[in-house]
C-alpha positions as CSV (number, residue, x, y, z in Angstrom):
1,X,-3.2,-104.0,-34.5
2,X,-6.2,-102.1,-35.8
3,X,-6.7,-100.2,-39.1
4,X,-9.3,-97.9,-40.4
5,X,-11.0,-98.1,-43.8
6,X,-13.7,-95.6,-44.7
7,X,-14.5,-95.1,-41.0
8,X,-15.1,-98.9,-40.4
9,X,-13.2,-100.5,-37.6
10,X,-11.4,-103.6,-38.9
11,X,-10.1,-106.1,-36.4
12,X,-7.5,-108.8,-37.3
13,X,-8.2,-112.4,-38.0
14,X,-6.2,-114.5,-35.5
15,X,-5.5,-118.2,-35.6
16,X,-3.9,-120.1,-32.8
17,X,-2.8,-116.9,-31.1
18,X,-0.8,-115.7,-34.0
19,X,-1.5,-112.2,-35.3
20,X,-1.3,-112.1,-39.1
21,X,0.9,-109.7,-40.9
22,X,-1.5,-106.9,-41.9
23,X,1.0,-105.0,-44.0
24,X,0.7,-104.5,-47.7
25,X,-1.6,-106.7,-49.7
26,X,-2.3,-108.9,-46.6
27,X,-4.4,-106.1,-45.0
28,X,-7.4,-106.9,-47.2
29,X,-9.1,-110.2,-46.5
30,X,-6.4,-112.4,-44.9
31,X,-9.2,-114.4,-43.3
32,X,-10.7,-115.3,-46.7
33,X,-7.6,-117.5,-47.4
34,X,-8.1,-119.7,-44.4
35,X,-9.5,-123.2,-45.2
36,X,-12.1,-124.8,-42.8
37,X,-14.5,-127.7,-42.6
38,X,-18.2,-127.4,-43.3
39,X,-21.2,-129.6,-43.7
40,X,-22.7,-128.4,-47.0
41,X,-26.0,-129.2,-48.5
42,X,-26.6,-129.0,-52.3
43,X,-30.1,-128.9,-53.8
44,X,-30.6,-131.6,-56.5
45,X,-33.5,-132.0,-59.0
46,X,-34.8,-134.5,-56.5
47,X,-33.7,-134.2,-52.9
48,X,-30.3,-133.1,-51.8
49,X,-26.7,-134.2,-51.5
50,X,-24.8,-133.3,-48.4
51,X,-21.5,-133.9,-46.8
52,X,-18.3,-132.4,-45.4
53,X,-16.3,-130.0,-47.6
54,X,-13.4,-127.6,-47.3
55,X,-14.2,-123.9,-47.7
56,X,-12.7,-120.5,-47.4
57,X,-14.4,-117.5,-45.7
58,X,-14.7,-115.7,-49.0
59,X,-17.0,-118.6,-50.1
60,X,-19.5,-117.8,-47.4
61,X,-22.6,-115.6,-47.6
62,X,-22.0,-112.0,-46.8
63,X,-21.7,-110.5,-43.3
64,X,-19.7,-108.2,-41.1
65,X,-18.9,-110.7,-38.4
66,X,-16.9,-114.0,-38.7
67,X,-17.4,-116.4,-35.8
68,X,-15.3,-119.4,-35.0
69,X,-17.9,-121.9,-34.1
70,X,-17.6,-124.0,-30.9
71,X,-21.1,-125.6,-30.8
72,X,-24.2,-126.0,-32.8
73,X,-27.3,-128.2,-32.3
74,X,-29.7,-130.4,-34.1
75,X,-33.2,-129.2,-34.8
76,X,-36.0,-130.9,-36.7
77,X,-35.6,-128.3,-39.4
78,X,-31.9,-129.2,-39.7
79,X,-32.8,-132.8,-40.2
80,X,-35.3,-132.0,-42.9
81,X,-32.8,-129.8,-44.7
82,X,-29.9,-132.3,-44.5
83,X,-32.0,-135.3,-45.7
84,X,-34.1,-133.4,-48.3
85,X,-37.3,-134.5,-46.6
86,X,-38.5,-130.9,-47.0
87,X,-37.2,-128.0,-49.1
88,X,-35.7,-125.8,-46.4
89,X,-32.8,-124.1,-48.4
90,X,-33.8,-121.2,-50.6
91,X,-30.5,-121.3,-52.4
92,X,-28.7,-123.9,-54.5
93,X,-26.1,-124.7,-51.9
94,X,-25.7,-123.7,-48.2
95,X,-24.0,-124.9,-45.1
96,X,-26.5,-126.6,-42.8
97,X,-27.3,-125.7,-39.2
98,X,-29.8,-123.0,-38.1
99,X,-27.8,-121.9,-35.0
100,X,-24.3,-121.8,-33.5
101,X,-22.3,-120.3,-30.7
102,X,-18.6,-119.4,-30.7
103,X,-16.1,-116.6,-30.5
104,X,-15.7,-113.6,-32.9
105,X,-12.8,-114.3,-35.2
106,X,-12.9,-111.1,-37.2
107,X,-15.3,-108.2,-37.4
108,X,-16.2,-105.1,-39.3
109,X,-18.8,-104.2,-36.7
110,X,-18.3,-101.7,-33.9
111,X,-20.8,-103.7,-31.8
112,X,-18.5,-106.8,-31.5
113,X,-14.8,-107.3,-30.9
114,X,-12.4,-110.1,-31.6
115,X,-12.7,-112.7,-28.9
116,X,-16.3,-111.9,-27.9
117,X,-18.4,-114.9,-27.0
118,X,-21.5,-114.8,-29.2
119,X,-24.4,-116.8,-30.6
120,X,-26.3,-116.7,-33.8
121,X,-29.8,-118.2,-33.8
122,X,-32.4,-118.2,-36.5
123,X,-31.8,-115.2,-38.8
124,X,-32.1,-117.4,-42.0
125,X,-29.1,-119.7,-41.3
126,X,-29.3,-122.7,-43.5
127,X,-32.1,-121.1,-45.4
128,X,-30.8,-118.0,-47.0
129,X,-27.4,-117.8,-45.3
130,X,-24.6,-120.3,-44.7
131,X,-25.3,-122.0,-41.4
132,X,-23.7,-123.2,-38.2
133,X,-22.5,-126.6,-39.3
134,X,-19.1,-125.2,-40.1
135,X,-15.9,-124.2,-38.3
136,X,-16.4,-120.6,-39.4
137,X,-19.6,-118.6,-40.1
138,X,-20.0,-115.1,-41.5
139,X,-23.2,-113.2,-40.7
140,X,-24.6,-109.7,-40.6
141,X,-24.0,-107.9,-37.3
142,X,-27.8,-107.7,-36.8
143,X,-27.9,-111.6,-36.5
144,X,-25.2,-111.7,-33.7
145,X,-26.2,-111.8,-30.1
146,X,-23.7,-111.4,-27.2
147,X,-23.6,-114.5,-25.1
148,X,-25.9,-113.7,-22.1
149,X,-24.6,-113.6,-18.6
150,X,-25.4,-116.9,-16.9
151,X,-24.8,-119.0,-20.0
152,X,-21.8,-120.9,-21.4
153,X,-21.3,-121.5,-25.1
154,X,-22.5,-125.1,-24.8
155,X,-25.5,-123.9,-22.7
156,X,-26.5,-121.6,-25.6
157,X,-26.7,-124.5,-28.0
158,X,-28.3,-126.9,-25.5
159,X,-31.0,-124.2,-25.5
160,X,-30.6,-123.4,-29.2
161,X,-33.4,-122.4,-31.6
162,X,-35.7,-124.7,-29.7
163,X,-35.2,-122.9,-26.4
164,X,-35.2,-119.5,-28.1
165,X,-38.5,-120.3,-29.7
166,X,-39.9,-121.5,-26.4
167,X,-38.8,-118.2,-24.8
168,X,-40.5,-116.2,-27.5
169,X,-43.7,-118.2,-26.9
170,X,-43.7,-117.5,-23.2
171,X,-43.0,-113.8,-23.8
172,X,-45.9,-113.5,-26.2
173,X,-48.2,-115.4,-23.9
174,X,-47.2,-113.0,-21.1
175,X,-47.7,-110.0,-23.2
176,X,-51.2,-111.2,-24.2
177,X,-52.2,-111.7,-20.5
178,X,-51.8,-115.4,-20.0
179,X,-51.6,-116.3,-16.3
180,X,-51.9,-119.5,-14.2
181,X,-55.3,-118.3,-13.1
182,X,-56.6,-119.0,-16.7
183,X,-56.1,-122.8,-16.1
184,X,-53.8,-125.5,-17.2
185,X,-51.5,-125.1,-20.2
186,X,-51.5,-127.9,-22.8
187,X,-48.1,-128.5,-24.5
188,X,-48.1,-130.7,-27.7
189,X,-45.0,-132.3,-29.1
190,X,-43.9,-132.4,-25.5
191,X,-40.8,-134.5,-25.7
192,X,-39.3,-132.5,-28.5
193,X,-36.8,-129.7,-28.0
194,X,-39.3,-126.8,-27.8
195,X,-41.9,-128.8,-25.9
196,X,-39.3,-130.0,-23.3
197,X,-38.0,-126.5,-22.7
198,X,-41.3,-124.7,-22.6
199,X,-42.7,-127.2,-20.1
200,X,-40.0,-126.2,-17.6
201,X,-40.5,-122.5,-18.3
202,X,-44.2,-122.6,-17.7
203,X,-43.9,-124.8,-14.6
204,X,-41.4,-122.3,-13.2
205,X,-43.9,-119.5,-13.7
206,X,-46.5,-121.3,-11.7
207,X,-48.6,-122.8,-14.5
208,X,-50.1,-126.3,-14.3
209,X,-48.7,-128.0,-17.4
210,X,-50.3,-131.0,-19.2
211,X,-48.4,-132.8,-21.9
212,X,-50.0,-134.2,-25.1
213,X,-47.7,-137.0,-26.2
214,X,-47.7,-140.5,-27.7
215,X,-44.6,-141.5,-25.8
216,X,-45.9,-143.2,-22.7
217,X,-42.3,-144.3,-21.9
218,X,-41.3,-140.7,-21.4
219,X,-43.7,-139.8,-18.7
220,X,-41.0,-139.8,-16.0
221,X,-38.9,-137.5,-18.1
222,X,-41.8,-135.1,-18.6
223,X,-42.6,-135.2,-14.9
224,X,-39.1,-134.2,-14.0
225,X,-39.5,-131.1,-16.3
226,X,-42.7,-130.0,-14.5
227,X,-45.6,-131.8,-16.2
228,X,-48.5,-132.6,-13.9
229,X,-50.6,-134.8,-16.2
230,X,-50.7,-136.4,-19.6
231,X,-53.0,-136.9,-22.6
232,X,-52.3,-139.7,-25.0
233,X,-52.4,-138.3,-28.5
234,X,-53.2,-141.8,-30.0
235,X,-56.5,-142.0,-28.1
236,X,-57.5,-138.3,-28.2
237,X,-61.1,-137.6,-29.2
238,X,-61.1,-134.2,-30.8
239,X,-64.8,-133.9,-31.8
240,X,-66.2,-132.0,-34.7
241,X,-68.3,-129.1,-33.2
242,X,-67.3,-125.5,-33.8
243,X,-66.8,-125.2,-30.0
244,X,-65.8,-128.1,-27.8
245,X,-65.7,-128.1,-24.0
246,X,-63.3,-125.4,-22.8
247,X,-60.6,-127.4,-21.0
248,X,-57.3,-125.5,-21.3
249,X,-56.3,-122.1,-20.1
250,X,-54.0,-121.9,-23.1
251,X,-51.6,-124.0,-25.1
252,X,-48.2,-124.2,-26.8
253,X,-48.6,-126.2,-30.1
254,X,-45.6,-127.7,-31.9
255,X,-47.5,-129.9,-34.4
256,X,-50.2,-127.9,-36.2
257,X,-52.7,-129.6,-38.5
258,X,-55.8,-131.2,-36.9
259,X,-54.4,-130.8,-33.4
260,X,-54.2,-127.1,-33.7
261,X,-57.7,-126.9,-35.0
262,X,-58.9,-128.8,-32.0
263,X,-57.0,-126.6,-29.6
264,X,-58.8,-123.5,-31.0
265,X,-62.1,-125.2,-30.2
266,X,-61.1,-126.4,-26.7
267,X,-59.3,-123.5,-25.1
268,X,-61.2,-121.5,-22.5
269,X,-62.4,-117.9,-22.9
270,X,-59.5,-115.4,-23.3
271,X,-56.9,-118.1,-23.5
272,X,-53.9,-118.0,-25.9
273,X,-52.4,-120.6,-28.2
274,X,-48.8,-120.1,-29.2
275,X,-48.4,-121.8,-32.6
276,X,-44.9,-123.0,-33.4
277,X,-44.7,-126.1,-35.5
278,X,-46.3,-128.1,-38.3
279,X,-45.1,-131.7,-37.8
280,X,-48.7,-132.9,-38.3
281,X,-49.5,-130.7,-41.2
282,X,-49.8,-127.1,-42.4
283,X,-53.6,-126.9,-42.8
284,X,-55.7,-125.3,-40.1
285,X,-59.4,-126.1,-40.1
286,X,-61.5,-124.2,-37.6
287,X,-64.2,-121.5,-37.5
288,X,-64.4,-118.0,-36.3
289,X,-66.4,-119.1,-33.2
290,X,-63.5,-119.6,-30.8
291,X,-62.3,-116.1,-31.6
292,X,-65.5,-114.1,-31.6
293,X,-67.4,-116.1,-28.9
294,X,-64.5,-117.0,-26.5
295,X,-61.9,-114.3,-27.3
296,X,-59.3,-117.0,-28.0
297,X,-56.0,-115.6,-29.4
298,X,-53.8,-117.5,-31.8
299,X,-50.2,-116.2,-31.5
300,X,-47.8,-117.0,-34.3
301,X,-44.2,-117.6,-33.2
302,X,-41.5,-116.8,-35.8
303,X,-37.9,-117.4,-34.6
304,X,-36.3,-116.0,-37.7
305,X,-37.6,-112.5,-38.4
306,X,-38.2,-110.1,-35.5
307,X,-37.1,-106.8,-34.1
308,X,-33.5,-106.9,-32.8
309,X,-34.8,-105.7,-29.4
310,X,-37.0,-108.7,-29.0
311,X,-34.3,-111.1,-30.1
312,X,-31.9,-109.7,-27.5
313,X,-34.7,-109.6,-24.8
314,X,-35.4,-113.3,-25.3
315,X,-31.8,-114.3,-25.0
316,X,-31.3,-112.0,-22.0
317,X,-34.2,-113.8,-20.2
318,X,-32.8,-117.2,-21.2
319,X,-29.8,-116.3,-19.1
320,X,-32.1,-115.2,-16.3
321,X,-35.7,-116.2,-15.3
322,X,-36.3,-118.3,-18.4
323,X,-33.1,-120.3,-18.2
324,X,-34.1,-124.0,-18.3
325,X,-33.7,-125.6,-14.8
326,X,-33.1,-129.0,-16.2
327,X,-30.7,-128.3,-19.1
328,X,-28.6,-131.5,-18.6
329,X,-31.8,-133.5,-18.7
330,X,-33.1,-131.7,-21.8
331,X,-29.8,-131.8,-23.7
332,X,-27.9,-134.9,-22.4
333,X,-26.1,-135.6,-25.7
334,X,-23.0,-134.0,-27.2
335,X,-21.7,-135.5,-30.5
336,X,-18.6,-134.8,-32.5
337,X,-18.9,-132.9,-35.8
338,X,-17.9,-136.0,-37.7
339,X,-20.9,-137.8,-36.2
340,X,-23.4,-135.3,-37.5
341,X,-24.5,-137.0,-40.8
342,X,-25.6,-140.1,-38.9
343,X,-27.8,-138.2,-36.4
344,X,-30.5,-136.8,-38.7
345,X,-32.7,-139.8,-39.5
346,X,-33.9,-140.3,-35.9
347,X,-35.1,-136.7,-35.9
348,X,-37.1,-137.2,-39.1
349,X,-38.5,-140.4,-37.6
350,X,-39.6,-138.5,-34.4
351,X,-37.8,-140.9,-32.1
352,X,-35.6,-138.4,-30.3
353,X,-36.3,-137.0,-26.9
354,X,-34.8,-133.6,-25.9
355,X,-31.8,-131.9,-27.6
356,X,-28.5,-132.9,-29.1
357,X,-25.5,-130.6,-29.0
358,X,-22.8,-130.8,-31.8
359,X,-19.3,-129.9,-30.9
360,X,-17.8,-128.1,-33.9
361,X,-14.6,-126.6,-32.5
362,X,-12.3,-127.2,-29.6
């Protein structure tokens, strides 16, 4: 049953295959009365408190599309938010989880219908909007992406924000002229979600990929993804000159800080550096010399704010030529929703390799 309100197409909220009675007073907001489970984070004067709570749709931040969540994932940013190790939330209380995948439950958007398989990635989830660690999410239609052909819902969250960010990095590198002929690509933070996925993407495009990592016990894992050589970050000599020897055709950097400064000084002429993370610090110390004498480009990668066309393009290619070839290796773990609170500390400690998928719904 469909109804029309001021020219907006309203589709019914359906649970367990039962169509609700949309007559009379039930026409308006039946979905808002449904109770569901969410992992909610509350800002405190010092740190946060977080745990499972029961909510209703009307409690959620605004949006035209309600999604029943099947899967989410764990990202470093999720762990920081849930443990209070960094102030990620820009609201007093929000549901955690910066991405999710599921099925449209109800919609006021002409772009999506009830039953459509979709994903939501970035777009301020768990920052300014209630996130994907919940059985239901409500988001603006501009945040929703139709599940690409070639991907299942679990695949989308095995890829998640990490893979989406990796795809954006590869796209921007391509747009700025990076090619295998420039020389080897150095990937820092190689065993993390972004690093693991971008290694496979670059290797599939014909690049020689070198991993900068402190985890010597993960060399076999990285080789399977496509790495050809390794640098030990614990014994790395970065030097202090404005320009060091040009060693790398380009780089994808997940750590920032001193490492990123060194990369600007050691990338070859006309190479590109995709800057993604700040695990080693937010300060960047360098000079203008790499940029004006070597033509090096520093490309900022933002997975939250971008044109809708670029968001859709990245996910389309993640179902096609940028689909990770070793997704089972990259995301071998699926945990239950109830196990989520115990999974964050290992991410904060940096001891996790690859991705973890969280099963929210059935």
